[in-house]
C-alpha positions as CSV (number, residue, x, y, z in Angstrom):
1,M,0.0,0.0,0.0
2,T,1.3,3.4,-0.9
3,C,0.4,5.7,2.0
4,R,2.2,9.0,2.6
5,S,2.9,10.8,5.8
6,Q,2.7,7.7,8.0
7,I,4.1,9.6,11.1
8,C,3.7,7.7,14.3
9,L,2.6,9.4,17.5
10,A,5.9,8.9,19.2
11,A,7.7,10.7,16.4
12,L,5.2,13.5,16.5
13,L,5.7,14.0,20.3
14,M,9.5,14.0,19.9
15,S,9.2,16.7,17.4
16,L,7.8,18.9,20.2
17,G,11.3,19.7,21.3
18,L,14.2,18.0,19.6
19,H,15.5,21.2,18.0
20,A,14.7,24.8,18.5
21,C,14.1,26.4,15.1
22,D,15.9,29.5,14.0
23,R,12.8,30.8,12.3
24,P,9.2,29.7,12.3
25,P,8.0,27.1,9.9
26,A,6.4,28.4,6.7
27,E,2.7,28.3,6.4
28,E,1.5,26.1,3.5
29,A,0.3,28.4,0.8
30,G,-3.1,28.3,-0.8
31,A,-4.7,25.6,1.4
32,A,-7.9,26.3,3.2
33,P,-7.8,25.6,7.0
34,A,-9.2,22.2,7.9
35,T,-11.2,23.8,10.7
36,E,-13.5,25.6,8.2
37,L,-16.7,23.7,9.0
38,E,-18.8,24.1,5.9
39,A,-19.7,20.5,4.7
40,P,-22.7,18.8,3.0
41,P,-25.0,16.8,5.3
42,D,-24.4,13.4,3.6
43,F,-21.8,10.7,3.8
44,P,-18.5,11.5,1.9
45,P,-18.2,10.2,-1.7
46,P,-15.8,7.2,-2.2
47,P,-12.3,8.5,-2.8
48,A,-10.1,7.1,-5.6
49,L,-8.1,4.1,-4.3
50,D,-6.8,2.7,-7.5
51,A,-3.2,3.2,-6.4
52,L,-3.5,1.0,-3.4
53,D,-2.8,-2.7,-3.2
54,R,-5.9,-4.7,-4.0
55,S,-6.0,-6.4,-0.6
56,I,-5.7,-3.0,1.2
57,R,-8.3,-1.5,-1.1
58,V,-10.7,-4.3,-0.1
59,Q,-10.3,-3.3,3.5
60,Y,-11.1,0.3,2.9
61,E,-14.1,-0.6,0.8
62,S,-15.4,-3.0,3.5
63,M,-14.8,-0.4,6.2
64,R,-16.7,2.2,4.1
65,E,-19.7,-0.2,3.6
66,G,-20.0,-0.8,7.3
67,L,-19.8,2.9,8.2
68,E,-22.3,3.8,5.5
69,E,-24.7,1.3,7.0
70,A,-24.1,2.8,10.5
71,W,-24.8,6.3,8.9
72,A,-28.0,5.1,7.3
73,S,-29.4,3.5,10.5
74,A,-28.3,6.4,12.7
75,A,-31.2,7.9,14.7
76,T,-29.4,11.1,15.8
77,P,-26.9,13.6,14.3
78,A,-24.4,12.5,17.0
79,E,-24.6,8.9,15.7
80,R,-24.1,10.1,12.1
81,A,-21.2,12.2,13.3
82,A,-19.7,9.1,14.9
83,A,-19.9,7.1,11.7
84,V,-18.4,9.8,9.4
85,G,-15.8,10.6,12.0
86,A,-14.7,7.0,12.1
87,F,-14.4,7.1,8.3
88,G,-12.2,10.2,8.7
89,R,-9.9,8.5,11.2
90,W,-9.1,5.6,8.8
91,Y,-7.9,8.1,6.2
92,H,-6.2,10.3,8.7
93,A,-4.2,7.2,10.0
94,Y,-2.8,6.5,6.5
95,G,-2.0,10.0,5.5
96,I,-4.9,10.6,3.0
97,H,-5.6,13.9,4.6
98,P,-8.1,15.6,2.1
99,V,-10.6,12.7,2.7
100,A,-10.1,12.9,6.4
101,V,-10.6,16.6,6.5
102,D,-13.8,16.3,4.5
103,A,-15.1,13.6,6.9
104,Y,-14.2,15.5,10.1
105,R,-15.8,18.7,8.8
106,R,-19.0,16.8,8.3
107,A,-18.8,15.3,11.8
108,A,-18.2,18.7,13.3
109,A,-21.1,20.3,11.4
110,L,-23.4,17.5,12.6
111,E,-22.1,17.6,16.2
112,P,-20.8,21.1,16.9
113,S,-20.7,20.6,20.6
114,E,-18.1,17.7,20.3
115,P,-14.6,19.2,20.5
116,R,-12.8,16.1,19.3
117,W,-13.6,16.8,15.7
118,I,-12.1,20.3,15.9
119,Y,-9.1,18.8,17.6
120,L,-8.6,16.3,14.8
121,L,-9.0,19.0,12.2
122,A,-6.5,21.1,14.0
123,S,-4.1,18.1,14.0
124,L,-4.4,17.9,10.2
125,D,-3.9,21.6,9.9
126,R,-0.7,21.2,11.9
127,L,0.6,18.2,9.9
128,D,-0.1,20.0,6.6
129,G,1.7,23.2,7.6
130,R,-1.3,25.4,8.4
131,F,0.0,26.4,11.8
132,E,-2.0,29.5,12.5
133,A,-5.2,27.6,11.7
134,A,-4.1,24.7,13.9
135,S,-3.3,27.1,16.8
136,A,-6.8,28.6,16.5
137,G,-8.4,25.2,16.4
138,Y,-6.5,24.1,19.5
139,A,-7.6,27.3,21.2
140,R,-11.2,26.5,20.5
141,V,-10.8,23.0,21.9
142,A,-9.2,24.3,25.1
143,E,-12.0,26.9,25.5
144,S,-14.8,24.3,24.9
145,T,-13.3,21.8,27.4
146,A,-12.7,24.3,30.2
147,P,-12.5,24.6,33.2
148,V,-10.1,21.6,32.7
149,P,-9.1,21.9,29.1
150,Y,-8.0,18.9,27.0
151,L,-4.3,19.1,27.7
152,P,-2.9,17.9,24.4
153,A,-4.6,20.9,22.8
154,L,-2.7,23.2,25.1
155,V,0.6,21.3,24.5
156,W,0.3,21.5,20.7
157,R,-0.8,25.2,20.8
158,A,2.1,26.0,23.1
159,T,4.5,24.2,20.8
160,I,3.3,26.2,17.7
161,E,3.7,29.4,19.6
162,L,7.2,28.4,20.6
163,E,8.2,27.4,17.0
164,H,7.0,30.8,15.8
165,H,9.1,32.6,18.5
166,R,6.0,34.0,20.4
167,L,7.8,33.2,23.6
168,E,5.5,34.9,26.1
169,A,2.5,33.1,24.7
170,A,4.4,29.8,24.7
171,R,5.5,30.4,28.3
172,A,2.0,31.1,29.5
173,L,0.6,28.0,27.8
174,F,3.3,25.6,29.0
175,G,2.9,27.1,32.5
176,R,-0.9,26.4,32.3
177,V,-0.2,22.8,31.3
178,L,2.1,22.4,34.2
179,E,-0.5,23.8,36.6
180,L,-3.1,21.3,35.4
181,S,-0.8,18.2,35.3
182,E,0.4,15.8,37.9
183,A,4.1,16.1,38.4
184,T,4.8,12.7,36.9
185,D,2.5,13.0,33.9
186,G,3.8,13.1,30.4
187,A,2.1,16.4,29.9
188,A,4.1,17.9,32.9
189,V,7.4,16.6,31.5
190,L,6.6,18.0,28.1
191,A,5.6,21.4,29.7
192,R,8.9,21.6,31.6
193,H,10.8,20.8,28.4
194,G,8.8,23.5,26.6
195,L,9.6,26.0,29.4
196,A,13.2,25.1,29.2
197,R,13.2,25.8,25.4
198,V,11.6,29.2,26.1
199,A,14.3,29.9,28.7
200,L,17.1,28.9,26.2
201,A,15.6,31.2,23.6
202,D,15.6,34.0,26.2
203,E,19.3,33.2,26.9
204,R,18.5,32.0,30.4
205,P,20.3,28.7,30.6
206,D,20.1,28.5,34.5
207,A,16.2,28.6,34.3
208,A,16.3,26.0,31.5
209,L,18.4,23.6,33.5
210,A,16.1,24.0,36.5
211,E,13.2,22.9,34.4
212,L,15.1,20.1,32.7
213,D,16.5,18.6,35.9
214,Q,13.0,18.3,37.3
215,A,11.8,16.7,34.1
216,L,14.7,14.3,34.2
217,E,13.7,13.1,37.7
218,V,10.6,11.7,36.0
219,A,12.2,10.6,32.7
220,P,15.9,10.1,33.4
221,D,16.7,8.5,30.1
222,A,14.7,10.7,27.8
223,S,17.2,11.6,25.1
224,V,15.4,14.9,24.1
225,L,15.8,16.1,27.7
226,L,19.4,15.0,28.1
227,Y,20.4,16.7,24.8
228,A,18.6,19.9,25.9
229,A,20.3,19.8,29.3
230,A,23.7,19.4,27.6
231,R,23.0,22.4,25.4
232,A,22.0,24.5,28.5
233,A,25.1,23.5,30.3
234,R,27.3,24.5,27.4
235,A,25.4,27.9,27.3
236,Q,26.5,28.3,31.0
237,G,30.1,27.5,29.9
238,D,30.0,24.2,31.7
239,A,31.6,21.7,29.2
240,A,32.1,19.0,31.8
241,G,28.4,19.3,32.9
242,A,27.3,19.0,29.3
243,E,29.4,15.8,28.9
244,A,27.9,14.4,32.1
245,Y,24.4,14.8,30.7
246,L,25.4,13.2,27.4
247,A,27.1,10.3,29.3
248,R,23.7,9.4,30.7
249,L,22.3,8.6,27.3
250,P,21.7,4.8,27.0
251,A,24.2,3.1,24.7
252,D,21.3,1.4,22.8
253,N,19.2,4.0,21.1
254,R,16.2,1.7,21.4
255,A,16.4,2.0,25.2
256,Q,16.1,5.8,25.2
257,R,12.8,6.9,26.6
258,R,10.6,9.1,24.5
259,L,8.3,11.7,25.9
260,A,4.7,10.5,25.8
261,L,1.5,12.5,26.1
262,A,-1.8,10.8,27.0
263,D,-3.9,11.8,23.9
264,P,-6.9,9.4,23.6
265,W,-8.4,11.3,20.7
266,L,-5.3,11.1,18.5
267,H,-4.6,7.6,19.9
268,E,-7.8,6.4,18.2
269,V,-6.2,7.4,14.9
270,E,-2.8,5.9,15.9
271,S,-4.3,2.5,16.9
272,L,-5.6,2.1,13.3
273,R,-2.2,2.8,11.9
274,V,-0.5,0.0,13.8
275,G,-3.3,-2.4,13.5
276,V,-4.5,-5.0,11.0
277,L,-3.9,-2.9,7.8
278,D,-0.3,-2.3,8.8
279,H,0.4,-6.0,9.3
280,L,-1.6,-7.0,6.2
281,R,0.4,-4.6,4.0
282,A,3.7,-5.7,5.5
283,G,2.7,-9.3,5.0
284,L,1.8,-8.9,1.4
285,E,5.1,-7.0,0.7
286,A,7.1,-9.7,2.4
287,R,5.3,-12.4,0.4
288,R,6.0,-10.7,-2.9
289,A,9.6,-10.5,-2.0
290,G,9.7,-14.2,-1.1
291,R,10.2,-13.7,2.6
292,L,7.6,-16.2,3.5
293,A,8.4,-16.6,7.2
294,E,8.2,-12.8,7.7
295,A,4.9,-12.8,5.7
296,L,3.5,-15.5,7.9
297,E,4.3,-13.6,11.0
298,H,2.7,-10.4,9.8
299,L,-0.4,-12.1,8.5
300,E,-0.8,-13.9,11.8
301,R,-0.5,-10.6,13.6
302,A,-3.1,-9.1,11.3
303,V,-5.6,-11.8,12.2
304,A,-4.7,-11.5,15.9
305,S,-5.4,-7.7,15.6
306,D,-8.8,-8.2,14.1
307,G,-10.3,-11.7,14.0
308,D,-13.2,-10.5,12.0
309,N,-11.0,-9.2,9.2
310,L,-11.9,-11.4,6.2
311,E,-9.1,-10.4,3.9
312,A,-6.4,-11.0,6.5
313,R,-7.8,-14.5,7.2
314,L,-7.9,-15.3,3.5
315,Q,-4.4,-14.1,2.9
316,L,-3.1,-16.1,5.8
317,A,-5.0,-19.2,4.7
318,Q,-3.6,-18.8,1.1
319,L,0.0,-18.5,2.5
320,H,-0.5,-21.7,4.6
321,L,-1.6,-23.5,1.4
322,D,1.4,-22.2,-0.5
323,L,3.5,-23.7,2.2
324,Q,1.7,-27.0,1.9
325,R,0.0,-26.6,5.3
326,P,-3.7,-27.4,4.6
327,R,-4.5,-28.2,8.3
328,A,-3.3,-24.7,9.3
329,A,-5.4,-23.1,6.6
330,A,-8.6,-25.0,7.3
331,P,-9.8,-23.1,10.5
332,H,-9.2,-19.7,8.9
333,L,-11.2,-20.7,5.9
334,A,-14.0,-22.1,8.1
335,A,-14.2,-18.7,9.9
336,A,-14.2,-16.9,6.6
337,A,-17.0,-19.0,5.2
338,E,-19.1,-18.4,8.3
339,R,-18.9,-14.7,7.7
340,D,-19.3,-14.8,3.9
341,P,-20.5,-18.2,2.7
342,E,-21.2,-16.9,-0.9
343,R,-17.7,-15.7,-1.7
344,P,-16.2,-17.8,-4.6
345,R,-12.6,-17.2,-3.5
346,I,-13.3,-18.9,-0.2
347,A,-14.7,-22.0,-2.0
348,V,-11.6,-22.1,-4.2
349,L,-9.3,-22.1,-1.2
350,Q,-11.4,-24.7,0.6
351,A,-11.3,-26.9,-2.4
352,R,-7.5,-26.5,-2.6
353,T,-7.3,-27.5,1.1
354,A,-9.3,-30.6,0.4
355,V,-7.1,-31.5,-2.5
356,L,-3.9,-31.1,-0.4
357,L,-5.5,-33.4,2.2
358,G,-6.2,-36.0,-0.4
359,D,-10.0,-35.7,-0.4
360,L,-10.9,-35.0,-4.0
361,E,-14.6,-35.8,-3.4
362,A,-14.8,-33.0,-0.8
363,A,-13.1,-30.7,-3.3
364,E,-15.6,-31.6,-6.0
365,A,-18.6,-31.1,-3.7
366,I,-17.3,-27.7,-2.5
367,L,-16.8,-26.4,-6.1
368,A,-20.1,-27.9,-7.4
369,A,-22.0,-26.0,-4.7
370,A,-20.2,-22.8,-5.4
371,L,-20.7,-23.1,-9.2
372,E,-24.4,-23.4,-8.7
373,N,-24.4,-19.9,-7.3
374,H,-21.6,-18.5,-9.5
375,P,-21.6,-20.5,-12.7
376,E,-19.5,-18.0,-14.7
377,D,-16.8,-17.4,-12.1
378,V,-13.4,-18.0,-13.7
379,T,-11.5,-19.0,-10.6
380,L,-14.1,-21.6,-9.6
381,R,-14.1,-23.1,-13.1
382,L,-10.3,-23.2,-13.2
383,S,-10.3,-24.9,-9.8
384,R,-12.9,-27.5,-11.0
385,A,-10.7,-28.2,-14.1
386,E,-7.7,-28.8,-11.8
387,V,-9.7,-31.3,-9.7
388,D,-10.8,-33.1,-12.8
389,L,-7.2,-33.4,-13.8
390,R,-6.2,-34.8,-10.5
391,A,-9.1,-37.2,-10.6
392,G,-8.0,-38.6,-14.0
393,R,-10.7,-36.8,-16.0
394,G,-8.2,-35.2,-18.4
395,Q,-10.5,-34.7,-21.4
396,A,-13.2,-33.1,-19.2
397,A,-10.5,-30.7,-17.8
398,L,-9.2,-29.8,-21.3
399,A,-12.7,-29.2,-22.6
400,A,-13.5,-26.9,-19.7
401,L,-10.2,-25.0,-20.2
402,K,-10.7,-24.6,-23.9
403,S,-14.1,-23.2,-23.3
404,L,-12.6,-20.7,-20.8
405,R,-10.0,-19.7,-23.3
406,R,-12.6,-18.9,-25.9
407,E,-14.5,-16.8,-23.4
408,H,-11.4,-15.1,-21.9
409,P,-8.7,-15.1,-24.6
410,E,-6.6,-12.5,-22.8
411,D,-6.7,-13.9,-19.3
412,P,-3.1,-15.2,-18.6
413,Q,-4.3,-17.5,-15.8
414,V,-6.6,-19.3,-18.2
415,A,-3.8,-19.6,-20.8
416,R,-1.4,-20.9,-18.1
417,A,-3.8,-23.5,-16.8
418,E,-4.5,-24.8,-20.3
419,V,-0.7,-25.1,-21.2
420,L,0.0,-26.9,-17.9
421,A,-2.9,-29.3,-18.4
422,L,-1.7,-30.2,-21.8
423,A,1.8,-30.7,-20.5
424,L,0.7,-32.9,-17.6
425,L,-1.3,-35.0,-20.0
426,G,1.8,-35.6,-22.1
427,L,0.5,-33.5,-25.0
428,H,3.8,-31.6,-25.3
429,E,3.4,-30.3,-28.9
430,A,-0.1,-29.0,-28.1
431,A,1.3,-27.4,-25.0
432,R,4.0,-25.6,-27.0
433,A,1.6,-24.5,-29.6
434,A,-0.8,-23.2,-26.9
435,V,1.8,-21.1,-25.1
436,V,3.1,-19.6,-28.4
437,A,-0.5,-18.7,-29.3
438,A,-1.1,-17.2,-25.8
439,L,2.0,-15.0,-26.1
440,E,0.8,-13.8,-29.5
441,R,-2.5,-12.7,-27.8
442,M,-0.7,-11.4,-24.7
443,P,2.9,-10.5,-25.5
444,G,5.3,-9.9,-22.7
445,Q,3.4,-11.7,-20.0
446,P,6.3,-12.9,-17.7
447,E,4.5,-16.0,-16.4
448,L,3.8,-17.1,-20.0
449,E,7.3,-16.4,-21.1
450,A,8.6,-18.6,-18.3
451,L,6.1,-21.3,-19.2
452,R,7.3,-21.1,-22.9
453,V,10.8,-21.9,-21.8
454,A,9.7,-24.7,-19.5
455,V,7.7,-26.5,-22.3
456,G,10.3,-25.7,-25.0
457,G,8.2,-23.4,-27.1
458,S,10.1,-21.5,-29.8
């Protein structure tokens, strides 16, 4: 799957203070703020997903169908907002921001009293470089959640003010976060780090170190704090003190603690990013690269993340079958068939499982039942021809494959199946002629080119 801007929450939080900028980030030109709330009162139209891997596209389409049903059955505007907001979170998670913005705007228009939609829109404004709009959105969230404002909104607004060198505003906001936080909270640690950055920008390294030392009592191995403390010590002229802070960095970067902020509204987005789709995409990529053990691990994790995910189960079952493990595939196919008993692909995989288990009669029965409901399905008909071949009914298989070739002359899978059947039946001249004819119809097909070499076609 090609998804841009897949930035995890931990990385976002580290960006709150790794480096003080010499000048404020530039605003993105020409883009309307996400927090503009005009939106039509219907469910968003389906976005173009042609660039995505087919298996990932299936997940998005399935997700959309479920949320459209929830929208249609909703009895209140809040329920419709929840459905369209969930739609937006999926696209937000994978960096497809225009779709997410459209969905969140609709949710906010339906449920104007719910601040989370404004917060998520402000988050997209920030990610897309519309910092002034983001700051205004975070301010609205803080006001609407008073007297105890949603702390992440204050933290992000304070960070934007700091990055734009509005130091007094940043100091006041970080101070407010500190007042509202428990001393050991992630928000308090982030606030002290922010106050230290303000002090460094004011050329007050003593004040910066005072804040950082208190933060380090809570997060003693947080690299961002240790680097900032070393910088403050150097500003004091204390080179030995700076080296002492740097010496506290864990030798293994993976052991360095990152600053964390409890942000349940953004976590709802983040949890999608590291869930079933992430593992499904990684599993498919590993499988294409031939890393089958890695593919198996990711697909198993995808199923563990969401046992109801049909595509993940089918991909895992197919990989088990490719590895000649029909007994491992069987329970996944049974669960898939329970959810969608009419899907031809499930019947094809169940028949393949039965073949690998040596039960041709079961395979024939599965395919016969499926073909009654889907008599024109190509994959079902190819599978039935394969079973006929294995059962010794070679002429019946060839007749079925020739019929498929006449109906689908430019389907490489049909051509491949016919060539293989001819070769398996010892009809080598016919197999060579068939592959040459197929390549004339479909020149450059790599599978057919490899098959031509295998059967000796000129």
